[in-house]
N, C-alpha and C positions, 0 to 999 in steps of 0.2 A: 296236233299241238306239240311245240319244238319243248326241249326237255326243258326248258329253262323259261318257257311261254308264259303269256298272259292274256287268258280270251274272257270278252266281255261278250255277254250276247243279251239282246237286249229284251225283252219280256212283253214291251208295251207299258204304258202310261209311263211310270216312274221305275218299274221292275228292272233289276239289271241282275244276271246269274254272271257271276263272278267266279274262274278255275283258272288254276295255275296245276302242276304236277302234283302239288302234295296239297293244295287247300282247293275249298268249292265254298263259295254264301254266295246269298241271294240278298238283295238289298229291295227293298218296298215292293214286294212281289204282291199284285191286288189285279185276281183273275175271276173271285166271285162274279157269278152270275146274275147275282142280286141286285150288282152295282154297289154303289153306295150313296149315304145319305137319305135315306128311304127312297131306292130307288130313283131318284130327280139325276144322279152321273154314271155312266156307263165307258164304258173301256173302249177308244178309238184310234184304231180299229177292233172288233171284238179280237179276247186273245181266250177266251172262257178254255177252249180246247187244251191249252198250257199245263193248266190246274192238273191233269190226268198223269201228266209225269210223272216218273219214281224220284222224288224231291229225299229219300230216307238216306242219303249218303252226303249232306251237305255238313259241314262243320260248323257253320253258322247262318243263322238268320238275320238281317238286322233289319230297324224300323227306323228311318230318321225322326218321325214326327207324328202327332196325334191325329192326323187328318184323314177319312177313313177312306179314302182315296188311297191308302199306302199303306194300309191295314185290313190285311187278309184273312178272316176270321176262319175261315173254313181250312186256309193254307197253315196257318196258324195252329189248330187246333188239332192238327193228323201228322204235325213233325215227329220225327224219330227222338226219344230222349237223350242222345248221343249230339244232336243239334242244340249248341249254345246260342240262347237270346241275348241279343246285344241291340241296347237303347241307350242315347243319349241322357245324361244324366241333367234336368232340368228342374228348374226353383219348383214347377209343378210337378205332385206324383204320377198325375194323370194317367200319363203315357205309357210309363212303367206299371202301372196298375191295371188299367187295360190291357198288353199284353200279357202280363201274367196271369190274368181271367181267361183269356182265349187259349193260352197254351196249355195252363196246367201248371205251371212254375214260374216263379219268379226269374225276370231277365235279371241279367248285368248292365247297371249303369255305369258308361263309360265318360266320364268329366273330359269335358272340351279340352285337347292341346294333350292328353293321355295317349302314347300310342299302345298299341295292341296287336300281338302274334299272332297271327294263326299260321302255321307249319313256314311257308315260306315266302308269305304273305303279311304285310304291314298295312296298319290302319289308324288313322287321327282325323280327330275329328276336329272342323273350326264351327263354332254357335256364331250366329247374329249378337251383337254385343247387346243390345238391350232385349231383355225378357220378356218386353212387351210381343216379339217376335221369338217363338223357341223354335228354331228351325236350323239345323247343321248344311255343312258342305264334309264330304266324307273322300280324304284321298288316300289311296293304295297304293301302295309300292312293291312289285315284287321283283325278280331277275331280269322277267322282259320286258318290264315296263313298269310306267306309272297310269294314273287316272286319278280325277278330278270331278266327282261327281255330287254336283250342285243342287241335285234335285228343287225343292219350291224357297232355297235360302237367299239371302241379298249379303252379300260378302263388300265390306269396305275397300277402299284401293290400298289401304296399309295390310287389311287381310290377307286380300288377293298376293300383296309381296311376301308377306310370312308363308305362303306356301311354296311360292317358287325358291325361298330361301331354302326353306324344309326340303324341297325336291333339289334341288343344287342348277334346276333351271328350269324350260315350260316342258309340262305333263305329255306324255304321249297323248292323252286323250283329256277334254274338256268335256262333261256334258252336262246338258242347262237346258232351263225348259223357258219359251220363252211366251207362255199364253196364259198363266196365270189363274192361283184360285179366285176368282173375282166375282162381288154379286154388283159391285158400282160399276155406273151406273146405270145400270139395267133396272132395277128396283124403283128410282125414284119416279113418281105419280107428280111430284111437284115443280119436275122438268118437262120442259115441251119436248118433243119426239126428236126435233133437230141439234136440240141443246144435248141431248142424251147420247144422240150418234156422235155430236164434236167432242163430248168428252170420252165414250167410248173410240175415239179415231188417238184423241190424245194420250188415252191408257195404251192403247199399243203401242205407238211412237216412242214412248218413255219405256216401257221395256224390251221393247227390239234396240234400245240406244242402250241399257242397259247390257243386253247381253252383246251387244257390237262390243263395246267397252271392256266388259269381263275378257273376250275372245282376243282382242288386241292387247290385253295386259298380259294374259298370259299365253298367249303365244302356243298355244298346241298343236301338236301335227295332224292332228282329227280333231275337228271341231263337230259334237253328237246333240242335236238336237231332240229334245225327250221330254217326256211326262207332261204331255197334255198335248190338246184339250182334250176335254171328257165329250163322250156323244149326251146331249139331253134328246128323253126320248117321249116322256110323258107329254100330252098336248098340249097339257098349259105352258109346258114350258121348252119347245121347241124352236121360239122362234131368239132362240140366246145361241143358237149353233149360227148363224148368220151375222152375230154381232162383233165388229170388229176387236173387240177385246180379246176374244179368244182364236188368234190364227195361228193355224195346224204347221205342221213343222215343214211342210214342202213351200209354203207360204213364208213364211222364214228365212227359208234357204234362198230363195230367188232374191227377198228384200236386202239379204246379206251379199248378194253379189249384187245387186246396183250401186250398195256402198261402196264399192268396189273392195270386201274382204278379201283374201288372195290365197286364203289355207283352205284344206280340204274339209270339206260339210257333208256330213251324212246324215240323213233324215230317216232311220231306220224303221220297219216293221216289225211288228214282234215275230220272232226267229231268226232278225238280222245279229249277226256275231263281227267281231273284230280278233284279230288274230295278232298279239306284241310278242316280238320287235318287227316282226315281220309289216305288220300293217296292212295284212291281206284282209278283206271285205265278205262274208258269205253273205248274200243275200237269200232269206226263202223265199223259195217258189210258191210253195203252197198256198201263203196266202195270198200271194200277188193274183192267183185264177178269181178272188170273189172282191179283190179290196182294188182301189185305185182313190188316189185322193182328186183326180181327175172328173170322178163320176159320184163324189160325195150324197149329192141330195138323195139320188137313187138308193145307196147304199144307207141311209139313213132312215128311208121310209121301211124300207124291207126290215133292218133293224127293230126299228120302233114297231110293227107288229108282229116280231117273233117276241119283244120282251114286253108285249101290254097283260097278260096274263102277270107278270112280275109285278109291273107297275102297277096293278089293279089288288092286288094280295098286301101291295105295303100299304095301301093304303085301308083296304079294311081292317089291318092289323093296329094300325094308325085310330081307325072308327072304334074298335073294340076295347081302347085305354078309357078306364072310367075315372072320372074326376068329382067324387059325389057334391062337393061344395067348391065352387071353380072362384068364391069370391073369398075364399079362407083361404084357401090354396095359392093364389098370386097375393096375400096380404104379408102371407108367410115366407113364401118362396123370395119376394122381395124385400120385405126385413132383413130378412138373414143376409142378403146381396149388400143392402144400404149397412149393415155395420161391420162389414171386414174391415173397408178402409178410406179415412176420412181423407187424403191427400189425394185418390180420385175422385170425390163428392168435388173437394174443390176445382180440381180441374174440369169438370164436368158441368156441373153450376147449371143447370136447368130442370126442367120439369119436359119428361118424355111422357108420350099418349100409346097406351097397346089398345089397339082394336080389334076386336074378339069376334069373329064371323063365324055363325051357325048357333048348333045350340051345343051346349049351354052359351051363349055371346055374350057380350059388352064390352064398353069403352070406359078403360081403368087409367090414371093418371101414375105416374111414380116420378115422386119430386129426388133427384139426385143432387140435392144443392146440402153442402156441410149443415150450414144454421138451421134448417127445415127439414130433413127427409122422411119422407113416409108413403103411404101408397089408399089411392081413397077412389072411390067411384068417379067418371067424371059427368060433371054437371053442365049445362046450359050456360056458354059463355065463359067458362074454364080456359085459360092460356095455356099452350105450351110450343114446345120449339121442334121439337124428335115427332114423329110418329110413327108406328111400326102397324100397319093391318095383316093379320093371319086368319086360316082358318083355326077354328077350338081343336080339331083332330092334333094338329101341329102343338098347339099351347097346352092340350092337356100332355101330350108328349113329353115334352120339356118339364111340366108339373110334376107328372107322375111315372114316367119312363124313364128319366134317365137322358132324355136327348139332351145336351148342351145347345148353349144356343149360336154358338159357332158353327157347330153342326146343322144347325138348320136354315141358320143364314148362306151359308155355301149351298144347300140345295135350292134357292132362288126361290121358296113357296110363300113367298109375301111381297109387300108392297111397302115402302118408306115416302116420306114427307119430311122435309124441313123448312126451317124460316127462320133464321137466315139460312141462308143456302152455303152453310160451315160445317165442313167434317169434323167431328170428336172423335179421336183417337182413342181418349180414355173412357168416354162412352162403348166406345166397340169392344178397348180391351177388361172392364168391367164384366161385362156381359160373358167376354167369352171365357175367362179364365174364372170369373166367379169361384176364387180360391184365396186367401188371405196370405199363402206363404209366396206364390205368385206376384198379387198387388204388392209385397215387403219389396220383394227384388227390382221389381218396376221402380217403384218409389226409390230406393236407394240409388238404381243406378243415373235416375233423371236429376237427382238432389246432388252426383257427384261429378255431373260432366263439367271438364275445363272450361274455366273461361276467357284460355286462350283465343287471339285475334289473329285476322289477316287482313290483309287490304284487298280487296278486288275491281278492277273498273266494269263501271256499267257499261250499257248502251245507248247510257243518255250522256255519256261525255265527261261521268262525275266519277271519283273514285270514292269508297265506301269502305269503311273497318266494320270487319265483322265478327263475330264468334268464328272460332274454325269449326263447330263443331253445328251440326245440325240440331235444333231443339227437340227434334223428335226421337230420334233412335240413336244420336251421335256421330253419325257418318261425317269423314271429314267434307268439308266445302271447297277445297282447296281444287279440285278437279271439277267443281259442279258447274255446267253451262249456262251461262246468262244468256240471256234474250230482252234486249232494252233494258229495263228497271228488274227483270224477275230472271232470282236464280234459282233454279231445281237441281236438288238433291237428288241424285242418280239414284238411291239404294230405294225408297221409296217413294220417289216423284213427288217429296213436298216441295212447293211452290210460294218465294218470299219475294215482296218489294224489297229493296234495295235502299228504298228512300224513307221508309215507315217503319220498316219488318215485318208487317202485317202479312200472313198464309194467306194467299190467293185461293187455298183447298183445306184449310183447315183450321183448328183452335190454336197451332201454336205459333209463336212470336219470336222472329230472329232480332238479336240486340245487333245494333246497327248505329253508323254515324256517317255521314256525309264529311269527307277530310280532305276535300280540291277537285280541279279536275284533274281529267284524267291526264 
């Protein structure tokens, strides 16, 4: 490293080791050999060997958000006392509490927009606009260069412009993920196999389109594809490895080149690094002796054999969790949830069936309706609009062992059904956050989104006046692609009919009116 250099080493998945002559930090390390989400996710390729390094000289360890593939419990537990812990300040206290419990001391919560100095390194965070998605982009500046680490976040075009303004121009490095932490549409038994495949491909295309749009707007010297996908090694989950929703970095690189992206693209493996300002890239030769994207099926088969005892142990731990009265525990769990926020119940406004397999099992209906919330045993003929089917071991983990619904869903060990086939973001939000402060922040944001309008031209030869911001999370629709009468928000892929305002894939509604021919 030069006297004023900035070195970024990619540690696998979303992990990055940042070094300058005066500072060292790690963001989102995940080396745990037990994977994440009850051993449903594993690092791809395996990076477990990096945990054995001497990490005692780090000035700081940063954790971007609460997903367990970004929070390594063993790594946090053995950090030196001198190492600062940095997390974003979110409405939900969960991330700070979790990191503090694992590390044995409280982290420092950084407000989005605040700048933190670590020697000759400057950090600043950008958070997603809506608290429905508590995620951040980390922007680093040092004498040797700059880097934008987007992790799993989705920044609006306006936020990307503000990052450019903050840096005074394009960053040297933009690190972005294109695989997504996703469980739709893999789990929906209400969709036939052809429809699931079609939606997975569409989800992939939308994610890739966002990657390309962000890269073209930020114009980095080096575009780095990182942060996924995971490896699914449980026999029940291996089918997810081939789902189009989870492209690996080398596939993303090839797609970007096909689209005419002209900048430098890196798809690093664990141990690869880039030096700034020179731009010199160092490739780790050791990992390439055992791994290649071209030989992925054979690698996954061997990896699964190696991790089979870990997967069996995770299932055994779940089986050991006891809930003496499942009915009473379910009623108490959802009773507390239903009392958290009336606005969310108004937006959900439906009945959900939770079907629990194994012993003890059964079927329960939860009324997420503001005028009649409640929990009851399902009876023959009872109607519902959503159904989640899961084994009792996982329901017992949720009820008695602190497993969060979001972590359970990401593990993919469930099936879902819905009729009508409409995504309800507020149902997932209530299950995911299950926290009064977070839900109040989301409600406040959604009620404050501007009513400013813009005029767009549809592919049907008509012009439409629509609200400038997406009704889901407030992203601007000014640059949203339009195909026929469908406008798609690039941030989270919500699709709206310009003529009716109806969403094609959610319960949101866009305010729109026809104002004349195009």
